[in-house]
C-alpha positions, -999 to +999 in steps of 0.1 A: +000+000+000+014+034-009+023+059+018-002+087+023+003+120+006+012+148+030+007+186+029+037+207+020+031+226+053+028+210+087-005+193+092-029+204+119-037+173+139-072+169+152-062+170+188-041+202+183-071+218+165-094+209+194-069+222+220-066+255+201-104+258+199-106+251+237-080+277+245-099+303+224-128+303+249-147+275+232-158+298+204-167+279+172-144+287+143-173+303+124-153+315+094-142+280+085-175+264+093-195+289+073-171+283+043-180+246+046-217+255+048-213+276+016-196+247-002-224+223+009-250+249-003-233+250-037-233+212-040-270+209-031-280+237-055-260+222-082-279+189-076-314+203-077-311+232-102-325+213-132-357+208-113-363+246-112-351+252-147-368+222-163-391+239-188-363+262-200-337+235-204-362+211-221-372+237-247-337+248-257-321+213-257-350+197-275-356+169-250-386+160-228-391+174-194-388+140-179-353+137-194-343+170-177-359+157-145-338+126-147-307+147-145-315+152-108-320+114-103-288+106-121-269+129-098-284+114-067-279+078-079-243+084-088-237+099-053-252+069-037-232+044-058-198+061-057-196+077-022-182+046-004-155+035-030-143+071-037-140+079+000-121+046+006-097+054-023-090+090-010-085+083+027-048+089+026-050+123+008-048+154+030-083+168+036-079+204+026-063+198-009-090+172-015-118+195-005-104+223-027-102+198-056-139+190-051-149+227-051-129+231-084-148+201-097-181+219-090-168+249-109-161+227-139-194+208-138-214+240-137-193+256-164-196+226-187-234+226-181-236+263-189-217+259-222-229+224-233-247+222-267-263+189-262-281+168-235-255+140-235-227+164-224-248+177-196-257+141-185-220+132-183-213+164-163-241+154-139-225+120-134-192+137-125-211+161-102-227+132-084-193+116-078-180+149-064-210+153-042-207+119-026-172+125-016-181+160-004-209+148+019-186+121+033-159+147+040-177+177+052-192+164+084-159+149+096-140+181+086-164+203+106-162+180+137-124+178+137-122+216+139-135+217+175-133+198+208-155+166+208-181+181+232-188+209+206-187+187+175-225+186+171-228+224+171-200+226+146-217+201+124-250+220+125-233+251+112-216+233+084-248+215+074-270+246+074-262+249+038-285+220+029-319+235+041-308+270+029-303+255-006-338+241-007-354+271+010-336+299-009-310+286-033-334+268-057-359+297-059-331+322-065-315+300-092-349+295-108-356+333-108-322+339-123-328+313-150-361+329-159-347+364-160-313+356-177-316+321-191-307+287-176-272+289-189-265+321-170-278+304-138-253+276-141-225+301-151-232+320-119-230+288-098-196+281-114-185+316-104-198+312-069-179+279-065-147+296-077-151+323-051-157+296-024-124+280-033-106+312-024-126+315+009-118+278+017-081+283+011-080+312+037-105+299+062-100+261+066-073+244+087-053+215+071-059+180+083-038+150+073-054+120+057-054+086+074-021+068+076-020+035+059-015+017+093-045+034+108-070+026+081-096+000+091-112-019+062-148-011+051-161-043+068-143-033+100-159+001+100-193-013+092-190-037+122-183-009+147-209-011+175-240+009+165-231+020+130-253-005+112-282+007+134-274+043+125-275+034+088-308+016+092-323+046+111-311+069+083-326+048+056-360+045+073-361+082+082-351+094+047-374+069+031-403+082+052-396+118+041-391+111+004-421+088+001-443+118+009-421+148-001-416+136-037-454+139-041-460+169-020-478+186-049-506+160-052-507+157-014-517+193-011-543+195-038-573+187-017-565+215+007-558+241-020-522+246-008-509+232-041-520+264-057-494+282-036-469+254-034-439+278-038-449+295-005-456+262+012-421+250+002-406+283+015-424+276+048-409+241+048-374+255+042-377+282+068-387+257+095-359+233+082-334+260+091-350+263+125-346+225+128-308+228+120-304+254+147-323+234+172-304+202+165-271+221+167-280+235+201-290+201+216-272+173+197-241+173+219-260+165+250-292+149+238-284+131+205-307+101+210-336+122+224-334+145+194-335+117+169-366+103+187-382+138+189-375+145+152-391+111+143-421+119+165-426+153+149-424+139+114-449+113+124-473+139+138-470+159+105-479+127+085-509+119+108-522+155+104-520+154+066-535+119+066-565+129+087-570+164+075-557+166+039-585+190+029-579+215+057-554+242+045-544+255+079-537+220+093-518+211+061-496+242+064-489+235+101-480+200+092-456+212+065-439+235+090-435+206+115-423+184+087-396+210+078-386+213+115-382+175+118-363+170+085-341+201+088-322+187+118-318+152+104-285+158+086-269+170+118-283+142+140-278+114+116-242+125+107-231+133+143-237+097+154-215+078+128-187+104+132-186+098+169-188+060+165-160+058+138-135+083+152-106+087+128-125+066+102-154+091+103-152+099+066-157+062+056-186+060+081-201+092+066-197+078+031-220+049+042-245+074+055-243+092+022-250+060+003-279+051+026-293+086+023-292+090-014-303+055-020-333+062+001-341+093-019-343+072-051-361+043-034-385+066-016-396+082-049-402+048-065-420+034-034-441+065-032-450+063-068-460+026-065-482+034-035-497+063-054-506+042-084-520+013-065-535+027-033-540+064-040-526+096-027-541+091+007-518+061+014-486+082+013-488+098+048-495+065+064-467+047+046-444+075+057-457+071+093-449+034+093-413+041+080-405+068+105-419+045+133-393+020+122-366+047+124-377+056+159-378+019+170-342+013+159-329+046+174-347+039+207-336+003+212-300+001+199-281+019+227-248+020+209-262+038+179-269+073+193-248+075+224-243+110+240-213+129+227-187+135+255-182+166+276-149+184+276 
């Protein structure tokens, strides 16, 4: 096995970074964490942009809207399939240069999309983007948590992950508006420019961490066998399935109440409460990880029951959407804090497994929801989601090693 690549400057070891943070009055390194959040924001917006620009891209490229929609599915599927092997292959590379290479990759993917003259070129770019995203999601959580002492790792993670709900709440609407005003190519070009600016910010704001030394690298099977990790992955799969079974079909779910006529505002409400969910999870995850997973599952369950019982009542549906956003917004923080704590120095590999589980559940959730919709009708979706989130809560509540409390200083 080859020796790990090293930085040209002395690496900042995780313990030294933690001690530095502790000496600084336990303040979070917000500049670096917000740079990570912005990178995550860019990755998510890059993934979902075709959904907002679908009619424009379809008309200019001369392909069906379903083909443009499949660009989102291809991105997510590629992320799910490649996250684990790419993370395993890059474990020895210093973290900062690798992260900067990923950001440069997002610049390239968005620039190629903006300039491409045919659908096939864009499809290839989306596959590359999905590969970059899988590695980014696997790295970002561990990177954030290594920047602070263990007792504050959950708070740090919540700051870095806030880019995800912000992308859904504000990034996609802004990108869609820009595409409508300036053209879809301009929207992708602006995303490329944003990613280029983020690369400069990351160079200045992020500390350097070494990769894993060859002798320190447990195999994938060893990581998977760590106590509690399989249960975390199962909880993640069930929770994300529950969300996507219903969220993929939120438009038909809200027709009876009339909310579908103002779905953009309803989704903005979802996104705003998702941000609140991130902040809440960040404040409590370090002391109450298991409780927060159970509470988030319960809140999502209540939202599904409300929609299932009162699908024709607009006020109840809107309240349910707000609760839904609150529950789902904190999920990335909660479900990524657990494997990072379990895996220690192998956190990136554990996170790659979460990424695969998460993105695989997105695809399966859409298919499962579509099957239920076709065979049982729209009214079955909230109850199917309720059953799945109950499974997530059962696993989280019974496997004690899965969501153990993060340590104090």
